[in-house]
C-alpha positions in Angstrom: 30.5 47.3 193.0 33.4 45.3 194.3 37.0 46.8 194.8 38.3 44.8 191.9 35.5 46.0 189.6 36.3 49.6 190.6 40.1 49.1 189.9 39.2 47.6 186.5 36.8 50.4 185.5 39.5 53.0 186.6 42.0 51.4 184.2 39.6 51.4 181.4 38.7 55.1 182.0 42.4 56.0 182.1 43.0 54.1 178.8 40.1 55.9 177.2 41.5 59.2 178.4 44.8 58.6 176.8 43.1 57.6 173.5 40.8 60.7 173.7 43.7 63.1 174.4 45.7 61.6 171.5 42.8 62.0 169.2 42.6 65.7 170.0 46.2 66.4 169.0 46.4 67.8 165.5 49.2 65.4 164.4 47.2 62.4 165.4 46.5 59.9 162.5 44.3 56.9 162.7 46.3 53.7 161.8 45.5 52.2 158.5 43.2 49.2 158.4 44.6 45.9 157.0 42.5 43.5 155.0 43.5 40.0 155.3 45.2 38.0 152.4 45.9 41.2 150.5 49.2 42.7 149.1 49.6 46.3 148.1 51.8 47.5 145.2 52.7 50.8 143.7 52.7 50.5 139.9 54.0 53.1 137.5 52.1 53.4 134.2 53.8 54.6 131.1 50.5 54.6 129.3 48.8 56.9 131.8 52.0 58.7 133.1 51.1 58.2 136.7 51.4 55.8 139.7 48.6 53.5 140.8 48.0 51.8 144.1 47.2 48.1 143.4 45.7 46.0 146.1 45.5 42.3 145.4 43.4 39.9 147.4 43.8 36.1 146.8 42.1 33.1 148.5 43.9 31.5 151.4 43.6 27.8 150.2 43.7 27.3 146.4 44.9 24.6 144.0 47.6 25.0 141.6 45.2 25.9 138.8 45.3 29.4 137.4 42.7 31.6 138.9 40.2 34.1 137.3 40.9 37.7 137.9 38.4 40.4 138.9 39.6 44.0 138.2 37.7 46.4 140.6 38.0 50.3 139.9 37.6 53.0 142.4 39.4 51.1 145.1 39.8 54.3 147.2 36.1 54.0 147.9 35.2 50.4 147.1 38.2 48.2 148.3 36.7 47.1 151.6 33.3 46.4 150.2 34.7 44.6 147.2 37.0 42.3 149.4 34.1 41.5 151.8 31.5 40.7 149.1 34.0 38.6 147.0 35.0 36.6 150.1 31.4 36.0 151.0 30.5 34.8 147.5 33.5 32.5 147.4 32.5 31.1 150.9 29.0 30.5 149.7 30.2 28.8 146.4 28.5 31.4 144.4 31.7 32.3 142.5 34.8 30.2 142.1 38.0 31.1 143.8 39.3 34.4 142.2 42.0 36.9 142.5 40.6 40.4 143.2 42.7 43.3 141.8 41.6 46.7 143.1 43.0 49.7 141.2 43.2 53.0 143.2 45.4 55.9 143.7 48.1 56.5 146.4 46.3 59.6 147.7 45.9 58.9 151.5 42.3 60.1 151.6 42.7 63.1 149.3 39.1 63.4 148.0 39.7 66.3 145.6 42.5 64.5 143.7 40.5 61.4 143.7 37.8 63.2 141.8 40.3 64.7 139.4 42.1 61.4 138.7 39.1 59.2 138.3 37.6 61.9 135.9 40.8 61.8 133.8 41.0 57.9 133.6 37.2 57.0 133.1 36.2 59.7 130.7 36.5 59.0 127.0 36.0 62.6 126.1 35.6 66.2 127.2 32.1 67.0 128.5 31.6 70.8 128.3 28.7 71.0 130.7 29.9 68.5 133.3 33.7 69.4 133.5 33.2 72.7 135.3 31.0 70.9 137.9 33.8 68.2 138.4 36.2 71.0 138.9 33.9 72.6 141.5 33.4 69.2 143.3 37.1 68.8 143.4 37.7 72.3 144.5 40.0 72.9 141.6 40.5 75.1 138.7 38.8 74.2 135.5 42.2 74.0 133.7 43.3 71.4 136.3 40.7 68.9 135.3 41.8 66.6 132.6 39.3 64.5 130.5 39.5 61.9 127.7 42.0 59.5 129.3 39.9 56.3 128.9 42.0 54.9 126.0 45.2 55.3 128.0 43.6 53.8 131.1 42.3 50.8 129.2 45.7 50.1 127.7 47.1 50.2 131.3 44.6 47.7 132.5 45.0 45.3 129.6 48.8 45.5 129.1 50.9 46.9 132.0 48.6 45.8 135.0 47.6 42.4 133.5 51.3 41.7 132.8 52.3 42.8 136.3 49.6 40.6 137.9 50.6 37.7 135.7 54.2 38.0 136.8 53.2 37.6 140.5 50.2 35.4 140.5 49.0 32.3 138.7 46.1 33.8 136.7 44.0 32.5 133.8 42.7 34.5 130.8 39.3 34.7 132.6 38.8 38.3 133.5 36.0 40.5 134.9 35.7 44.3 135.0 33.7 46.0 137.8 33.0 49.8 137.4 30.4 52.1 139.1 29.2 55.5 138.0 32.1 57.0 136.1 33.7 53.5 136.3 30.4 52.3 134.6 30.9 54.9 131.9 34.3 53.5 131.4 32.8 50.0 131.2 30.3 51.0 128.5 33.1 52.6 126.6 35.2 49.5 126.8 32.3 47.1 125.9 31.7 48.9 122.6 35.2 49.8 121.7 37.3 46.8 122.8 35.0 44.2 124.1 37.4 41.4 124.2 39.4 43.3 126.9 37.3 41.4 129.5 35.2 38.3 129.5 32.8 39.6 132.0 31.5 43.1 132.7 29.8 44.3 135.9 28.6 47.8 135.1 26.8 49.9 137.7 24.9 53.2 137.4 26.8 54.0 134.1 27.3 57.8 133.9 26.0 57.9 130.3 25.0 61.5 130.7 28.7 62.3 130.1 29.0 64.0 126.7 25.5 62.6 125.8 24.7 60.9 123.6 28.3 59.6 123.2 27.7 56.1 124.8 24.8 55.5 122.4 26.9 56.6 119.5 29.4 54.0 120.5 26.6 51.4 120.8 25.2 52.3 117.3 28.6 52.3 115.6 29.4 48.8 117.1 26.1 47.4 115.9 26.6 48.7 112.4 30.0 47.0 112.1 29.5 43.8 114.1 26.9 41.0 114.1 28.0 39.6 117.5 29.2 40.8 120.9 31.0 38.0 122.8 30.7 39.1 126.5 28.8 38.3 129.7 27.4 41.6 131.0 25.5 42.6 134.1 24.4 46.3 134.0 22.4 47.8 136.9 21.1 51.2 138.1 19.4 52.1 141.3 15.6 52.8 141.1 16.0 55.8 143.5 18.9 57.5 141.8 16.7 60.4 140.9 16.0 61.3 144.5 18.0 64.3 145.8 18.5 63.8 149.5 18.8 67.0 151.7 22.3 66.4 152.7 23.7 66.0 149.1 26.5 68.6 148.6 25.6 71.5 146.5 28.2 71.0 143.7 26.7 67.5 143.2 23.0 68.6 142.9 23.1 69.9 139.3 25.0 66.8 138.2 22.3 64.5 139.5 19.5 66.7 138.4 20.6 66.2 134.7 22.1 62.7 135.1 19.0 60.7 134.0 20.8 57.6 135.0 17.8 55.3 135.2 16.3 56.6 131.9 19.5 56.2 130.0 20.1 52.8 131.4 16.7 51.6 130.4 17.4 52.9 126.9 20.7 51.0 126.8 19.0 47.8 128.1 16.5 47.9 125.3 19.1 48.5 122.6 21.3 45.6 123.7 18.4 43.2 124.1 17.2 44.2 120.6 20.4 43.4 118.8 20.2 39.6 119.4 23.9 39.1 119.4 24.4 35.3 119.5 27.1 35.4 122.1 26.0 38.2 124.3 24.8 37.1 127.6 23.2 40.2 129.0 21.2 41.2 132.1 19.9 44.7 132.6 18.5 45.4 136.1 16.8 48.4 137.8 17.5 47.8 141.6 14.6 49.1 143.6 15.3 51.3 146.7 18.9 51.7 145.7 20.3 55.2 145.2 23.5 56.2 143.3 25.5 55.9 146.6 24.1 52.6 147.9 24.5 50.8 144.6 28.1 49.7 145.1 27.7 46.8 147.5 24.5 45.5 145.6 26.3 45.9 142.3 29.3 43.9 143.3 27.3 41.1 145.0 24.5 40.7 142.4 26.8 41.5 139.5 29.4 38.8 140.3 26.9 36.3 141.2 25.2 36.9 137.8 28.2 36.9 135.5 29.7 33.8 137.0 26.5 31.8 136.9 25.2 32.5 133.3 
């Protein structure tokens, strides 16, 4: 090895040593990643009584025409995936230029409060058998878990948030909802209670075991009072969601043992297909080899491609 190479390697090792020693310090914090073409806002909701962290991604080069908006929930988990997939789909011409609005919470990686807040916002009711499990998962007391906030969260999305985005960006009335798991439960709730809230729905692994058979009661009530459902819907569930992998945390095991996600999804597929609503464009899919936790990227990619090309 030449003298120049030795000096170069020595510099690299010293640099790595600095990084390593800094990492060992208790006060060390990794810098936040930045996603290109995004802007982040803190938005106070009177409807919910809380503050949300809103990340907006817009295309670099767009015309002066108003753009469709995609509303992505669970941004604390899915922001990076959502931005990457949406960008690739726009690059490939599989969806038009869109503005992606990702809804999350300003928690700085606090997983326990993330579970608490998404349970509050996505659940339409109290579920007696699941709420204690959610409390255990979030390492909180049962009385700290709040349920039934879906109506307030929906009002936030369709009034406060939509008005806020409209005040800062040139948006059209064309809106798409994306929600997975408990976010999928919220999507089902919205579809049958206020379907005109969004033009398109991308619903993944809907947690319809929540207060079962509540989601099916919503569907039945809607069908008894309406002869049409004007929406474009992609609903998908993983074919391997029933598999309990050995590293699954103990508090989650009973949740997934009783979830029956694929079974309930197939039941909902059949119901929606049997209604023959003239203006419902529906696709129900079981995605082979996908688990509850690998569904997100497949859902966003396949779902957006589907609802924008039907």
